[in-house]
C-alpha positions in Angstrom: -6.0 1.0 11.4 -3.8 2.6 9.3 -4.0 6.6 8.7 -2.2 8.5 6.4 -2.2 12.8 6.9 -0.7 14.5 4.1 1.9 12.0 3.3 4.8 13.3 0.9 7.9 12.1 -0.4 10.5 13.9 -2.3 14.3 12.8 -4.0 15.7 16.2 -4.5 13.2 18.0 -7.5 11.5 14.6 -7.8 7.9 13.8 -5.9 7.5 10.3 -5.5 4.6 10.5 -3.2 2.6 13.9 -3.0 -0.1 14.7 -0.4 -2.0 11.4 0.4 -4.6 11.0 2.4 -6.3 7.4 3.3 -7.8 5.7 5.7 -7.0 1.6 5.8 -10.3 0.1 8.9 -10.1 -3.1 10.2 -12.2 -6.0 9.4 -11.6 -5.7 5.7 -9.2 -6.1 2.7 -7.9 -3.0 1.5 -5.9 -3.5 -2.1 -3.4 -0.7 -3.0 -3.2 -0.6 -6.3 -1.5 2.0 -8.9 0.8 1.0 -12.2 4.8 0.8 -11.6 6.2 4.2 -9.9 3.1 4.7 -8.7 4.7 5.5 -5.7 3.1 2.1 -3.7 6.6 0.4 -1.9 7.7 4.3 -1.0 3.9 4.6 0.7 4.4 1.1 2.4 7.7 2.2 3.5 6.9 5.6 5.3 4.0 3.5 7.0 6.4 1.2 7.9 9.0 4.0 9.4 11.6 2.7 6.5 11.5 6.0 5.0 10.9 9.5 6.3 7.9 11.6 4.4 9.0 14.4 3.4 6.2 16.1 4.6 2.9 14.4 6.0 2.7 11.4 8.9 1.2 8.1 9.0 -0.2 6.0 12.2 -0.5 2.7 12.7 -3.4 1.7 15.3 -3.2 5.0 16.3 0.6 5.6 16.6 3.6 6.1 14.5 5.1 3.1 13.5 8.8 3.5 15.4 6.9 4.4 18.4 5.4 1.3 19.1 7.5 -0.9 22.3 7.0 -4.2 20.2 6.1 -3.8 16.2 6.1 -6.7 15.6 2.8 -7.5 18.0 1.2 -4.6 16.6 2.3 -4.7 12.3 3.2 -7.4 10.5 4.6 -6.7 7.2 6.1 -8.4 3.7 8.0 -6.1 1.4 10.6 -7.6 0.6 10.4 -11.7 0.6 14.7 -11.9 0.0 15.9 -9.7 3.0 16.6 -13.2 4.7 20.1 -14.3 5.4 20.9 -17.1 2.8 22.7 -19.1 5.3 19.5 -19.6 7.7 17.3 -21.8 7.9 13.5 -20.8 7.9 13.3 -22.0 11.9 16.3 -19.9 12.6 15.3 -16.8 10.9 11.7 -16.6 12.5 13.7 -17.6 15.8 16.0 -14.9 15.9 13.0 -12.0 14.9 11.0 -14.1 17.8 13.5 -13.5 20.3 13.9 -9.5 19.6 10.0 -9.4 20.7 10.0 -12.2 23.8 7.7 -14.5 21.4 7.7 -18.4 22.3 8.7 -20.9 20.3 5.3 -22.8 19.6 4.3 -19.4 17.7 7.3 -19.6 15.8 6.0 -23.6 15.0 2.9 -22.4 14.3 3.3 -19.9 11.9 5.7 -22.4 10.0 2.9 -24.8 9.9 0.5 -21.6 9.0 2.5 -21.1 5.6 2.8 -24.5 4.8 6.7 -24.4 5.1 6.9 -28.0 8.1 9.2 -29.6 6.0 11.4 -27.1 4.6 11.8 -25.5 8.2 15.6 -26.8 8.9 16.4 -26.2 5.0 18.9 -23.1 4.2 16.6 -20.1 3.2 19.1 -19.9 0.0 17.8 -23.1 -1.4 14.3 -21.9 -1.4 12.2 -21.1 -4.3 10.8 -17.9 -4.7 7.3 -19.5 -3.7 8.6 -20.4 -0.7 10.4 -17.1 0.1 7.0 -15.5 -0.4 5.7 -18.1 2.6 8.4 -17.5 4.8 7.6 -13.9 4.8 4.5 -14.0 4.9 5.0 -16.3 8.5 7.3 -13.5 9.7 4.5 -11.4 8.9 2.1 -13.1 11.1 4.3 -14.1 13.8 3.7 -11.3 16.4 -0.4 -12.0 15.8 -0.6 -8.0 14.8 -3.7 -6.5 14.4 -2.5 -4.8 11.3 -1.1 -6.8 8.3 1.0 -5.0 5.1 1.9 -6.8 2.5 3.5 -5.6 -1.0 2.9 -8.2 -3.6 2.3 -11.5 -1.6 1.7 -13.9 -4.3 4.6 -12.8 -6.4 6.0 -16.6 -7.1 3.1 -18.5 -5.7 1.8 -21.2 -7.6 -1.7 -21.7 -7.9 -2.6 -23.4 -5.0 -0.8 -20.9 -3.2 -2.1 -18.2 -4.4 -5.3 -19.7 -3.1 -3.8 -20.0 0.0 -3.2 -15.9 0.4 -6.8 -15.4 -1.0 -8.2 -17.4 2.0 -5.4 -16.3 4.7 -6.4 -12.6 3.5 -10.2 -13.3 4.0 -10.1 -14.9 7.0 -7.5 -12.3 8.6 -9.9 -9.2 7.9 -12.8 -11.5 8.9 -10.9 -11.5 12.6 -11.3 -8.0 12.2 -7.4 -7.1 11.7 -6.6 -4.1 9.2 -5.2 -5.5 6.3 -3.5 -3.5 3.3 -2.8 -5.4 0.3 -0.9 -4.3 -2.8 -0.8 -6.3 -6.1 -0.9 -5.9 -9.8 -2.7 -9.4 -10.5 -6.5 -7.7 -10.4 -8.1 -11.3 -10.9 -7.1 -11.7 -7.4 -7.9 -8.0 -6.1 -11.6 -8.5 -7.4 -12.0 -12.1 -5.6 -10.0 -10.4 -2.6 -10.4 -6.8 -1.6 -13.4 -4.8 -0.4 -12.0 -1.9 -0.9 -9.5 -0.3 -2.8 -6.7 2.7 -2.3 -5.4 3.7 -5.9 -2.8 5.9 -6.7 -1.3 6.8 -9.9 2.3 9.2 -10.1 2.1 9.6 -6.3 -1.3 11.1 -6.1 -4.5 9.3 -5.0 -6.9 8.8 -7.7 -9.7 6.5 -5.8 -10.4 5.5 -2.5 -13.7 3.2 -3.0 -15.4 -0.3 -3.4 -14.4 -2.6 -5.9 -18.5 -2.5 -7.1 -17.9 1.1 -7.4 -14.8 1.7 -9.0 -16.1 -1.0 -11.6 -19.9 1.1 -12.0 -18.1 4.6 -12.0 -16.1 3.0 -15.4 -19.9 2.8 -17.1 -19.5 -1.6 -16.6 -22.9 -2.2 -15.0 -25.0 -2.6 -17.8 -27.8 -5.3 -19.1 -27.7 -7.5 -22.6 -30.8 -7.9 -24.1 -32.0 -10.2 -26.9 -35.5 -9.7 -28.0 -37.4 -10.1 -31.8 -39.2 -6.9 -30.1 -36.6 -4.8 -29.7 -38.4 -1.0 -30.6 -41.6 -2.0 -28.0 -39.2 -3.3 -25.1 -37.3 0.1 -25.6 -40.3 2.3 -25.3 -41.4 0.3 -22.2 -38.3 0.7 -20.5 -37.8 4.9 -21.4 -36.7 6.5 -18.5 -34.7 9.8 -18.0 -32.6 7.2 -16.1 -31.8 4.7 -18.8 -30.3 4.6 -21.5 -30.4 2.2 -24.2 -28.1 1.6 -27.5 -29.8 -0.5 -30.0 -27.1 -3.3 -31.7 -27.6 -5.4 -34.6 -29.5 -9.2 -34.2 -31.9 -7.5 -32.2 -29.7 -6.8 -29.2 -30.1 -4.2 -27.1 -27.4 -2.7 -24.4 -28.8 -1.0 -21.4 -27.7 0.5 -18.6 -29.4 2.4 -15.6 -31.8 -0.7 -14.4 -30.6 -3.9 -13.8 -32.1 -7.5 -15.5 -34.6 -8.3 -13.0 -36.0 -4.7 -13.7 -35.9 -5.5 -17.7 -37.2 -9.4 -17.2 -40.4 -7.7 -15.3 -41.4 -5.2 -17.3 -40.8 -7.8 -20.3 -43.2 -10.3 -18.8 -45.8 -7.7 -18.1 -46.2 -6.6 -21.7 -45.7 -10.1 -23.1 -42.6 -9.4 -24.9 -39.8 -12.2 -26.0 -36.8 -12.4 -24.3 -34.1 -14.5 -25.9 -31.1 -13.4 -23.7 -30.9 -11.3 -20.9 -27.0 -11.2 -19.2 -26.2 -8.6 -16.7 -22.8 -7.5 -18.1 -19.8 -5.6 -16.1 -16.5 -4.4 -17.0 -13.7 -6.1 -15.2 -11.8 -4.8 -12.7 -8.5 -4.2 -14.7 -10.4 -2.6 -17.3 -11.6 0.2 -14.8 -8.0 0.3 -13.2 -6.3 1.0 -16.5 -9.4 3.1 -17.6 -8.7 5.2 -14.0 -4.8 4.9 -14.4 -4.0 5.6 -18.4 -3.0 9.2 -17.2 -0.8 8.0 -14.8 0.9 5.6 -16.8 4.7 6.2 -17.7 5.8 3.4 -19.9 3.4 2.5 -22.3 4.3 0.2 -25.2 3.7 1.3 -28.8 1.5 -1.2 -30.6 2.3 -2.9 -33.5 1.4 -2.5 -37.2 0.9 -5.8 -39.0 2.6 -5.6 -41.9 0.9 -5.0 -45.4 2.0 -8.6 -47.3 3.7 -7.6 -50.6 2.5 -9.1 -54.0 4.9 -12.0 -55.0 6.6 -10.7 -58.3 6.0 -13.7 -60.1 2.5 -14.7 -59.3 0.7 -11.4 -58.4 0.1 -13.2 -54.7 0.6 -12.0 -51.8 4.2 -13.2 -50.3 
């Protein structure tokens, strides 16, 4: 379990992280989300004792990271996959880490195989692709068989097969009862992988919730209905908790009840339905709505230039 208590980090007069309070529980994959510059990496570094907080504290498995006598067996982390001596082989890099904790060679070989690096184990890391470097970083994070895993952008540089591997790995680690905290900019992956979300913006906590709750709070739960009897159906569904918006072509957008209820009401009153489709916004859209005031750099939308008439024909050039 990971706990942050009033976690704050300042650099001079600039506050990067401010009063963060959250708990990452075992048995779930918790997504750590935020726009660029939100303070995610700084927060992760403070959890791992790499940056000292200006105020507040954090614990991993009940104590600060620095006080664990064998931290690799408690917390496995991937923050920067390229922080490896380029002249070492993947095997030698992991063996060097293993020696610091008395981890046997067989465990090194296990994580190399788990990461799909068996054929590259004796190659120098400087020749690795970005994706292979990520795999090595994940192998290092899992070396001590830790109860808690913290990964920063683990799918960066991975091909589709590698992304699927990470997705499966994260869910299997959580299923084993481990605590998994993972940051990513790929909302589609978070929607498939994460059970819980912690969202920050400009160093402040914006949400500590489930994926479903975040989407629901964004107004994403609705049902599209196409019927030749829209007025009759709307009248039958009228309720203080139900919102019905009429669109052209006999289409209704209904919020407050699910598709099963709407279908039951239509069947009970012999109302013909041509379409009955649950609609949700994507996690990406819900995230963008939540963090729109926390984005420091937003590109301007270009307006297409108006065609100018040709001086010879009068037509648009």
